[in-house]
C-alpha angles and dihedrals in degrees: 000000000000113000117236093241090055091048088056091049093049091048091050091052092050094046092049091050094048094046090053089046092238113172092215139032109220141190086262090058087051096052090046090057092046091061088076093042112108100224096038094046091050091052091046092051093048089051092055101259122161096219101194092048089050090048091052095050094046094047091050092049095046093050094046101041107032116096110243123219111237120244111271093029110105101200118158113238107252128206114242121238088254093054091050092047091054093053091044093049093049092050092048091049093050092047092049092050092051095242121144105222140037110229135192090257089057090053090048091056090046091055089071087070087073093071096170095051123108087232091067089041092056091046092050088046087064089048092251115147133187089250092056088056096044091048091056097040097045101030108016091240111153122208091210131043113276093245091055092051091050094048090065093078099302112124095191100122096108091048090056094049091049092049091050090061092058123090121259091263091057093045104042107024139054117230104226093188090062090049089051090050090051092052093247095125118078121222114272113246127190098003101085094118093052091045092050088053092051090051091050092051094047089053093059123102094223133031088013096157116108119207113204110209122187146115120286114282099018093115110267095140089044090059090058089046089048090053091054089049091051091049090052091046089052089239098135137082118282090256088067099032093107096033122130120201115216118192112212112237102211091182092059091041093056099035113119095357112144102170134036091249092062091057094043092051092053096046092046090053090054092048092047092051090051092048089053089049107061089188096058122112118191119212116196115189115206089013091180090075088069090072100090096005110139094006118140120227108281093012128110101205114108140152093277091060089054092052098048100075092049091048094045097056095041095245090126135046113206136180114200131192130200142144126261092249094051091042093056097036102042117359099046092052089064093071094175089060100036094052090060090063133069109224118231116188115219105196 
């Protein structure tokens, strides 16, 4: 449940507080430790934070305002109620969103629930809002240009240049077949019926796009991963024997896009690469987010409208996944898109 990088940050916060004989470990201690957390620091940089200035202010505040245990008194450092609320809030949010692990970035967002804390004050002082962090964590949208974020201690320039030389499938999707070959996908248990239905739909000549509909956490993504595993194990019909499942990475697709044209160009690149690869199968988790993704204010064009032509003429095979609420409230209302999919209930 707790990611290893977050465990390290929590341990660091407790150790620092104990070494300085602080009576309490506070939200400010937590934020100070998160500055060195990989996911939290990335989100802070993308939101425009000056990390060293933030570290300096937090360190000064913690040392000046935290009660200290006198020498000779062996009192265990205790977390404040605010500290406990932040951790609980982060865990509940991750559970409700169907994610597997709580990261430092999740805790960073949860800190904003402590509106009267100095931690939030110091973040707001640097013009960092909760929305800035959520935009980066959920969609990869950075508040500052990438070069500016990297200049704050991130030596990722060579990685960016290497990545730009890759094709759109390498940049904006995850190859699930490769993960299956590397043993990083667990066996699918209890979803054989749904997986068989997905295989049947994919083997059709027309309307060969399954749409997995079920509540968060029931295993919709696992079905797509299970399909990739079966393809690698040669346990599929001949039609799918050479298929490759690509999972669309919406975060990478949206990262750094400032204008609608940027988003369109990336998505069109992915779709063209899949059209050129007759064995490609695109998996889109939370497909309802495509309705409106990339649209400019007042405009109507979004990612779903880019998908429709490819789906209509059978040039693209696509597996979508969404919840019942989002299906009824958003996806089903776009009849032109929904009729191109075959619904598969995942109860």
